[in-house]
Structure formats: C-alpha cells, structure tokens
C-alpha positions in Angstrom: 0.0 0.0 0.0 1.0 3.7 0.1 3.0 5.8 1.9 0.3 7.6 3.9 0.3 11.1 1.6 -2.0 13.0 -1.5 -2.5 11.3 -5.1 -1.8 14.5 -6.3 0.9 17.1 -5.6 -0.2 20.9 -5.9 2.0 22.7 -8.9 3.3 24.9 -6.9 4.6 22.2 -4.8 6.8 20.9 -7.2 7.7 24.2 -8.8 8.7 25.2 -5.4 12.0 23.2 -5.7 15.4 25.1 -6.0 18.3 22.9 -8.2 20.9 24.5 -5.3 18.7 22.2 -2.5 18.5 19.3 -4.6 21.0 16.4 -3.1 23.4 14.0 -5.3 21.6 12.5 -7.5 20.8 8.9 -6.6 19.4 6.0 -8.7 16.4 5.1 -7.0 13.9 2.5 -7.7 10.4 3.0 -5.8 8.8 -0.4 -5.2 5.4 0.3 -4.7 1.7 -1.8 -5.6 -0.3 1.3 -5.8 -0.2 2.7 -8.9 -0.8 6.6 -8.2 1.5 6.7 -5.2 4.5 5.1 -7.0 3.7 7.5 -10.4 3.5 10.5 -7.4 6.8 9.9 -5.7 8.3 8.5 -8.9 7.8 12.2 -10.0 8.2 13.6 -6.9 11.8 12.6 -6.2 12.8 12.9 -9.8 11.8 16.8 -9.5 14.4 16.9 -6.5 17.3 15.3 -9.4 17.3 12.1 -8.6 17.3 9.1 -11.5 14.0 7.5 -10.1 12.2 4.3 -11.2 8.9 3.1 -10.4 7.7 -1.0 -10.2 5.2 -2.6 -8.6 6.2 -5.6 -6.9 9.5 -7.6 -6.1 9.5 -10.0 -8.7 9.4 -6.8 -11.1 12.8 -5.7 -9.8 14.9 -7.6 -12.2 12.6 -7.7 -15.0 12.6 -3.7 -15.1 15.7 -2.4 -13.8 17.9 -4.4 -15.6 21.9 -2.8 -16.0 20.7 0.2 -14.2 23.1 0.7 -11.2 20.6 0.9 -8.2 21.8 3.1 -5.5 19.0 3.0 -3.2 15.7 1.7 -2.9 12.0 2.8 -1.2 10.3 -0.4 -0.2 6.5 -0.1 0.4 6.4 -3.0 2.9 3.1 -4.9 1.9 3.7 -6.0 -1.3 1.4 -8.8 -3.6 3.6 -11.7 -3.5 7.0 -11.4 -2.1 6.1 -8.8 1.0 9.0 -5.7 1.1 11.1 -7.7 4.4 12.0 -10.7 2.1 12.7 -8.2 -0.6 15.2 -5.9 1.5 17.0 -9.2 3.1 17.8 -10.8 0.0 19.0 -7.5 -2.0 21.0 -6.5 1.2 22.7 -9.6 0.7 23.6 -9.5 -3.5 24.3 -5.6 -3.1 25.9 -4.8 0.2 26.0 -1.5 -0.4 22.4 -0.4 -1.7 20.4 2.3 1.0 17.4 0.7 1.4 14.0 3.0 3.2 11.0 1.0 4.1 7.6 2.8 4.5 4.8 0.9 6.2 1.8 1.3 8.2 3.4 -0.9 10.4 4.5 1.0 13.6 5.1 -1.7 16.4 8.7 -1.7 18.0 8.6 -5.7 17.0 8.0 -4.1 13.2 10.7 -1.7 13.5 13.4 -4.2 14.6 12.4 -6.9 11.7 12.6 -4.0 9.3 16.3 -3.2 10.7 17.7 -6.8 11.5 15.9 -7.6 7.3 18.5 -4.2 6.1 16.6 -1.2 6.5 18.7 1.8 6.7 15.7 3.9 7.7 12.1 3.0 8.8 9.6 5.5 8.0 5.8 4.8 9.5 2.5 6.0 7.6 1.6 8.9 7.2 4.7 9.8 5.5 4.8 12.9 3.6 7.2 13.1 0.2 8.8 16.1 2.3 9.9 13.7 4.7 10.6 10.7 2.4 12.9 13.3 0.8 14.8 14.1 4.0 15.0 10.2 4.6 17.0 10.1 1.3 19.3 13.4 2.1 20.0 11.9 5.3 20.8 8.6 4.0 23.0 9.8 1.2 25.2 11.8 3.5 26.0 9.0 5.4 26.0 5.9 2.4 29.2 3.9 2.7 30.6 1.2 0.6 30.3 -2.0 2.7 32.5 -5.2 2.6 31.5 -7.5 -0.1 31.0 -11.2 0.8 34.5 -12.1 0.7 33.3 -15.9 -0.8 31.4 -14.4 -3.6 32.4 -13.0 -6.9 31.8 -9.6 -7.4 29.9 -8.3 -10.7 30.8 -4.5 -11.3 28.1 -2.5 -13.2 30.3 0.4 -13.8 33.0 -1.0 -15.5 30.8 -3.5 -17.0 33.5 -6.5 -15.4 33.2 -9.3 -13.1 35.9 -10.2 -10.5 37.0 -13.6 -9.0 36.6 -14.5 -5.2 40.1 -12.9 -4.4 40.2 -10.5 -6.9 42.7 -11.7 -8.8 40.8 -12.4 -12.0 38.8 -10.7 -14.1 36.7 -11.0 -16.9 35.0 -8.2 -19.3 31.1 -8.2 -19.9 28.9 -7.0 -22.5 26.5 -5.0 -21.5 23.8 -7.4 -22.2 25.6 -9.9 -20.0 26.0 -8.0 -17.0 22.3 -7.1 -17.2 21.7 -11.2 -16.9 23.8 -11.7 -14.2 22.4 -8.3 -11.9 18.8 -9.8 -13.2 19.9 -13.1 -12.2 21.6 -11.7 -8.5 18.2 -9.3 -8.2 15.6 -12.0 -8.4 14.2 -14.5 -5.7 16.5 -17.5 -4.8 18.5 -16.6 -8.1 15.8 -17.5 -10.3 14.8 -16.5 -13.3 12.2 -17.5 -16.4 13.4 -17.7 -19.9 10.9 -15.1 -21.0 12.6 -13.0 -18.3 15.6 -13.2 -19.5 14.3 -12.8 -23.0 12.8 -9.5 -22.4 16.2 -8.4 -21.2 16.9 -7.8 -24.7 13.5 -6.4 -25.7 12.3 -9.6 -27.8 9.6 -11.8 -28.0 9.8 -15.4 -26.7 9.9 -17.6 -30.1 12.4 -20.8 -30.2 14.6 -18.3 -32.6 14.7 -16.1 -29.0 15.2 -19.4 -27.0 18.0 -21.0 -29.3 19.6 -17.4 -29.1 19.6 -17.0 -25.2 20.9 -20.6 -24.6 23.9 -19.5 -27.0 24.2 -16.6 -24.8 24.4 -18.6 -21.2 27.0 -21.1 -22.7 29.4 -18.0 -23.8 28.0 -16.6 -20.0 29.3 -19.6 -18.3 32.3 -20.0 -19.8 33.1 -16.5 -18.6 32.3 -17.1 -15.1 34.2 -20.1 -14.7 37.4 -17.8 -15.8 37.2 -16.3 -12.2 37.2 -19.6 -10.9 33.3 -20.6 -10.5 32.8 -24.3 -10.4 29.9 -25.5 -12.1 26.9 -25.6 -12.6 27.1 -21.7 -12.2 23.9 -21.1 -14.4 21.8 -24.5 -14.2 19.0 -25.0 -16.7 15.3 -25.5 -14.5 13.2 -27.7 -16.9 9.6 -25.8 -17.3 11.0 -23.1 -15.0 13.9 -21.3 -16.9 17.5 -20.9 -15.3 19.0 -20.7 -11.9 22.1 -18.6 -11.0 23.9 -21.6 -8.8 27.3 -19.4 -7.3 27.9 -16.7 -4.8 27.5 -13.6 -6.7 27.2 -9.9 -5.5 26.6 -6.3 -6.9 29.8 -3.7 -5.7 33.3 -3.5 -6.7 36.1 -5.0 -5.5 
C-alpha cells in the first residue's frame, strides 16, 4: 500500500524546489503496488534531481531494472507476492552497499526491529509525506558508504562491466547484456529467472529462435564465470522453469 500522502501534488509544491537544494543524484527504485502513489513518488523524487524508476512488486525488480545501478530502494512492505521484508533481506545480501528505506503502516517496535534486522537503513511509518521521504533520502545520501562485499563471492561491477573472482586476482570483461543478465539473476528471488524474463532483457518476443539465442548467450556467460574460478554448475537450466544462478555473486566493486 501507499506512503500516506495525497495521490496528487499541487503544482506550486513541485515548482518550489530550487536546483541548489537538490542532493547528490541517486539511482532510486520505488517498489510500490499502488499505481497512483508509485507515480507521484517517482515524479516527486525525479523533480528533486534523482534518477527514479518505479516497479509494482518485488518480482518485477529484475525485469525492469536490468543494468541500472541501484543506489537506493524505497520499499513498501505490504506488497503482493514477495513482501518488502523478504525483498530487503535478499537485496541487502546481493548488494551490501545499497541504501534501503522502508515505508509502512507497521508501527510496532517489533516491526521496526524486524525491518532493521532485514536490511533497512531508515524505517518510516505512515502517514509519511514526500518531504519527509526526501529528507530521509538526503540523510542517507550523506552517510551511505560502500560496505565490504562477501569475500566468498565473485563481484559484478556494473560501472566497469566486469566480473572479478573471489580473491580479486582474476577478472573478465562483460558485454552490457551479459552484465544485465547477471544483475537480473542476483536481484531475482532465489537467483532464478524464467526464460521469458531473460529474453525480455533483450526486448525480444519469446520464440524458438530467441530461446536458442538465449542458450548460446548463457553458454558464453558460463565460460566467463568459469574464467573467474566459479565451479559448475554456474547457471543451471531448470526444466519448465527457466534458469538459476548457482554461485555466490554480489553487485559492487572489488
């Protein structure tokens, strides 16, 4: 559900933002199932200088974000399908340096504790205004520092399009599409994607031809994963389900 502010913002409010007050631009993804509230949040944060994208559920995150480096997630906890707590926990594990703001009507101390334990940097309870959310983002921007990545995991660097081994000694270059595929796997629940989701990353329809092309792409990607020391199986075909990433891989910088 929503944050608790109106579904529409007065024009005077949106035009009052001055350029010099804008914080460092972040790549933000708003995970909110209420269409109007998601749209107004995306618009309001965009007007504050950020690059913002909205998705309606946790399951849409790997499909819609692709190669987009994500600096911060704004998550409503009451989502259809996978809830915000589960989403925050697995994204925090996959990308340790990401910022996470949870917004929810759950206001009990136990709820807050669970939110922080599952990866939240800031936990806001409804009703929450756009101004309060923007202030929370500014505060988080000032104190976000890259966390140490899992030493047992290979590292996907979306800025350099590279994949680095656990010990940092071996590295391979990736195409933008290969990096987007790996990022999608990392962000997906259980690191598993359906065939159509992977094909959709290339903006193509699901046909016998595109399925065969995907198989070829994944063969090449498996070879690159092996080059950085990953043991087989790296990407496993799941009959009737798609494909699963079967190794530890984090998004970050080595």
